[in-house]
C-alpha positions as CSV (number, residue, x, y, z in Angstrom):
1,M,-2.3,23.5,3.2
2,L,-0.6,20.0,3.3
3,R,1.3,21.0,-0.4
4,N,2.5,24.1,1.3
5,R,3.6,23.0,4.7
6,L,5.6,20.2,2.5
7,D,6.8,22.4,0.3
8,L,8.1,24.8,2.8
9,Y,10.2,21.4,4.5
10,E,11.5,20.3,1.1
11,A,12.6,23.5,0.5
12,Q,14.6,23.8,3.6
13,A,15.4,20.2,3.6
14,P,15.3,18.7,-0.1
15,W,17.5,15.4,1.1
16,L,14.1,14.7,2.9
17,V,12.2,13.7,-0.9
18,D,14.5,10.3,-0.8
19,Y,13.0,9.3,1.6
20,A,9.2,9.8,1.0
21,E,7.7,6.6,-0.3
22,Y,4.3,8.3,-1.6
23,S,3.9,11.6,-3.3
24,V,1.1,13.6,-1.5
25,D,-0.7,13.6,-4.4
26,E,-0.6,9.9,-3.9
27,I,-1.5,10.0,-0.4
28,I,-4.6,12.7,-1.1
29,A,-6.0,9.9,-3.5
30,G,-5.6,7.2,-1.5
31,L,-7.4,8.7,1.4
32,K,-10.5,9.7,-1.0
33,E,-10.8,6.4,-2.7
34,E,-11.0,5.2,0.8
35,Q,-13.6,7.8,1.7
36,E,-15.7,6.9,-1.2
37,I,-15.9,3.1,-0.4
38,Q,-16.4,3.7,2.9
39,R,-19.3,6.2,2.3
40,A,-21.0,4.0,0.3
41,Y,-21.2,1.7,3.2
42,E,-22.4,4.2,5.0
43,I,-25.6,5.0,2.8
44,R,-25.7,1.2,1.9
45,D,-25.2,2.0,-1.2
46,D,-23.1,-0.6,-3.6
47,P,-19.6,0.5,-3.8
48,V,-19.7,-1.4,-7.2
49,K,-20.9,1.8,-8.6
50,L,-17.5,3.2,-7.9
51,F,-16.2,1.4,-11.0
52,L,-18.9,1.8,-13.5
53,S,-20.4,4.9,-15.4
54,P,-24.6,5.0,-14.1
55,G,-25.4,3.3,-17.9
56,E,-23.5,0.5,-17.1
57,F,-25.0,0.2,-13.8
58,S,-28.2,0.0,-14.9
59,Q,-28.4,-2.1,-18.2
60,L,-25.7,-5.0,-16.7
61,S,-26.7,-7.8,-15.6
62,E,-25.7,-8.1,-12.1
63,T,-23.1,-10.7,-12.8
64,K,-21.7,-8.8,-15.9
65,R,-21.5,-5.6,-13.4
66,N,-20.0,-7.3,-10.7
67,Q,-17.1,-8.6,-12.9
68,L,-16.4,-5.5,-15.1
69,A,-16.1,-3.8,-11.5
70,L,-13.3,-6.0,-10.5
71,D,-11.4,-6.0,-13.8
72,R,-11.4,-1.9,-13.4
73,Y,-10.2,-2.6,-10.2
74,W,-7.5,-4.5,-11.5
75,E,-7.0,-2.3,-14.6
76,S,-3.2,-0.9,-14.6
77,S,-4.5,1.6,-16.8
78,R,-6.8,3.1,-14.4
79,K,-5.0,5.4,-12.1
80,R,-4.7,3.6,-8.8
81,S,-3.1,5.4,-5.8
82,A,0.1,4.0,-4.5
83,W,-1.7,3.4,-1.1
84,I,-4.9,1.2,-3.0
85,A,-1.7,-0.3,-4.3
86,G,-0.4,-0.9,-0.9
87,I,-3.5,-2.5,0.6
88,Q,-3.6,-4.7,-2.6
89,Y,-0.2,-5.6,-1.8
90,E,-0.8,-7.2,1.8
91,R,-3.5,-8.9,0.2
92,Y,-1.5,-10.5,-2.0
93,I,1.2,-11.5,-0.1
94,G,-1.3,-12.8,2.5
95,Y,-2.6,-15.3,0.1
96,L,0.7,-16.3,-0.7
97,Y,1.3,-17.3,3.1
98,E,-2.9,-18.9,3.2
99,K,-1.2,-21.3,0.1
100,E,1.6,-22.2,2.5
101,G,-0.8,-23.4,5.0
102,F,-0.7,-19.9,7.3
103,E,-3.6,-18.9,9.1
104,V,-3.5,-14.9,8.2
105,E,-5.0,-12.3,10.0
106,Y,-5.1,-9.0,7.8
107,H,-3.6,-6.9,10.7
108,G,-2.6,-3.7,8.8
109,A,-6.1,-3.8,6.4
110,I,-8.3,-3.9,9.2
111,R,-6.4,-2.0,12.0
112,G,-5.1,1.0,9.8
113,K,-3.1,3.6,11.5
114,K,-3.2,1.4,14.6
115,D,-1.2,-1.9,13.3
116,L,2.3,-1.1,14.8
117,G,3.9,-1.7,11.8
118,I,2.2,-5.4,11.4
119,D,0.5,-5.8,7.9
120,L,-0.2,-9.4,8.6
121,L,-0.3,-11.6,11.1
122,C,0.7,-15.5,9.7
123,R,0.0,-18.3,12.2
124,K,0.9,-21.8,11.6
125,G,0.7,-23.9,14.5
126,N,2.9,-22.7,17.0
127,L,5.1,-21.0,14.3
128,V,4.0,-17.4,13.6
129,R,5.2,-14.6,10.8
130,I,4.7,-11.0,11.8
131,I,5.1,-9.8,8.1
132,Q,5.7,-5.9,6.8
133,C,5.1,-5.4,3.4
134,K,6.5,-2.5,1.6
135,C,4.7,-2.1,-2.2
136,L,7.6,0.7,-3.9
137,S,8.1,1.7,-7.0
138,V,10.8,0.0,-9.3
139,L,11.5,3.1,-11.3
140,K,11.5,5.6,-8.1
141,A,14.4,3.2,-6.6
142,I,13.9,4.3,-3.4
143,P,14.9,1.3,-0.9
144,V,13.3,-0.1,2.3
145,R,15.1,1.9,5.5
146,E,16.4,0.5,8.2
147,N,14.1,1.9,10.4
148,V,11.3,-0.2,9.1
149,V,13.3,-3.3,9.8
150,A,14.0,-1.6,13.3
151,Q,10.6,-0.9,14.1
152,L,9.4,-4.8,12.4
153,Y,11.8,-5.9,15.3
154,G,10.8,-4.4,17.8
155,A,6.5,-5.0,17.0
156,A,7.9,-8.5,16.4
157,M,9.4,-9.1,20.3
158,F,6.6,-6.9,21.9
159,F,4.0,-9.2,20.2
160,A,6.2,-12.5,21.6
161,M,6.1,-11.0,25.1
162,R,2.3,-10.2,25.2
163,A,1.4,-13.6,24.0
164,G,3.7,-15.2,26.5
165,M,5.6,-17.0,23.3
166,G,9.2,-18.0,22.8
167,L,11.1,-15.4,20.8
168,S,12.2,-18.3,18.2
169,L,8.4,-18.9,17.7
170,V,8.1,-15.7,16.2
171,T,9.6,-14.4,13.3
172,P,10.0,-10.8,11.7
173,V,9.8,-10.5,7.5
174,V,10.1,-8.0,5.5
175,V,8.6,-8.5,2.1
176,T,9.1,-6.1,-1.0
177,T,8.5,-5.1,-4.8
178,Y,11.8,-3.6,-4.5
179,E,15.0,-3.7,-2.6
180,L,16.2,-3.0,1.0
181,S,18.9,-0.5,1.7
182,N,22.7,-1.7,2.7
183,E,22.1,-0.6,6.1
184,A,18.9,-2.2,6.2
185,R,20.4,-5.4,5.2
186,Q,22.8,-5.4,7.8
187,F,20.0,-4.7,10.3
188,A,18.2,-7.7,9.1
189,E,21.3,-9.9,9.4
190,F,22.0,-8.6,12.6
191,L,18.4,-8.7,13.9
192,G,17.3,-12.1,12.5
193,V,15.0,-10.5,10.1
194,T,13.9,-12.6,7.7
195,V,14.0,-10.3,3.9
196,R,12.1,-10.9,0.6
197,E,12.9,-9.0,-2.0
198,N,11.7,-8.1,-5.7
199,V,8.2,-9.9,-4.9
200,A,6.0,-8.4,-7.8
201,L,2.4,-7.7,-7.1
202,E,0.7,-10.3,-9.9
203,Q,-3.6,-10.5,-10.4
204,Y,-4.5,-13.7,-8.2
205,P,-7.9,-15.0,-7.4
206,C,-9.2,-12.3,-5.0
207,I,-12.7,-12.8,-4.8
208,K,-13.3,-14.8,-1.5
209,C,-16.5,-17.8,-1.7
210,N,-17.4,-17.6,2.0
211,I,-19.4,-20.3,3.8
212,S,-21.1,-19.3,6.8
213,E,-20.3,-22.3,9.9
214,H,-24.0,-21.3,10.9
215,T,-26.1,-20.9,8.4
216,K,-24.2,-22.3,5.5
217,E,-25.2,-19.5,3.4
218,R,-22.7,-19.5,0.6
219,I,-21.3,-15.9,-0.4
220,Y,-18.3,-14.2,-1.8
221,R,-17.0,-10.9,-1.6
222,L,-15.4,-8.7,-4.4
223,P,-12.1,-6.5,-2.9
224,F,-14.0,-3.6,-2.5
225,D,-16.9,-5.4,-0.3
226,Q,-17.4,-4.7,3.3
227,Q,-15.7,-7.3,5.9
228,Y,-13.9,-8.0,2.8
229,D,-10.3,-8.3,4.9
230,S,-11.7,-9.7,8.0
231,T,-13.5,-12.6,5.8
232,K,-11.6,-16.1,6.4
233,I,-11.3,-18.7,3.8
234,G,-10.5,-22.3,4.4
235,N,-12.1,-22.9,7.8
236,V,-15.1,-24.5,5.8
237,N,-14.9,-27.5,3.3
238,G,-15.8,-25.9,0.1
239,E,-14.5,-22.2,0.8
240,F,-12.1,-20.9,-1.8
241,Y,-10.3,-17.5,-3.7
242,A,-12.5,-17.4,-7.0
243,M,-10.6,-15.8,-10.2
244,T,-13.8,-14.4,-12.0
245,V,-17.3,-13.9,-10.8
246,M,-19.0,-16.4,-13.0
247,E,-16.7,-19.1,-11.3
248,A,-17.9,-18.3,-7.9
249,E,-21.4,-17.8,-9.1
250,K,-21.7,-21.6,-11.0
251,A,-19.9,-22.8,-7.3
252,K,-23.0,-21.3,-6.2
253,F,-21.8,-18.7,-4.0
254,R,-23.8,-15.2,-4.1
255,R,-22.2,-11.7,-3.7
256,A,-23.0,-10.1,-0.1
257,F,-25.2,-7.8,-0.2
258,R,-24.8,-5.6,2.7
259,W,-25.9,-2.5,1.3
260,H,-29.1,-3.6,1.2
261,G,-29.4,-3.8,4.7
262,E,-29.2,-7.8,4.6
263,A,-27.0,-9.1,6.7
264,S,-24.6,-11.5,5.2
């Protein structure tokens, strides 16, 4: 039904295609993948199974199957939707800001459609960066439009007003894998929106090794694990981002296994 309706709209107004960041197939594929992961959480099953064959899951050791699932999560050859790539990009940019000493809230990944156009909330002292991430295809050459800049500026001003902060302490930032249109750059310059263009998504140490402040339990989470985006790294001495499962386990961290019914 969605495809038929969009075909009708695009037939009547072909120029709409130039403004589409994602195809219908990409959006549907992303929704299906997200539903599969959420379904695994609901039935308390291991989401690693979504990336492995039944034989691989039963025959490999826990360490090896966790690493293989992570490898396939990152494989460029694996058909991954633009929707999922967008979430990956937000996490990567958040990681870069954390390296710069910011405390990052993954607003978009946690709140979904209610994110108000804010993907990341980055705080350092009394400074706040309101980040909108746009993971766009360089091959499609579709730039970030001025409406994105305007929405982000409005979201940043609303955040400052609601938080009772001075506008000079809140900076809206657009980060994209591609570029802004000329009109969008003019909007950004006039409104004081910082622009970071051509920031490519790269593989990074994405395994979150977290230490409970209460129980001191050492737990690591993979990007497809429950509570991944709400888990903060750096609040407790000894926490870090690991590149491999073996690196995390060597540091005495075990994977969260909430799907078994154990609180993590």
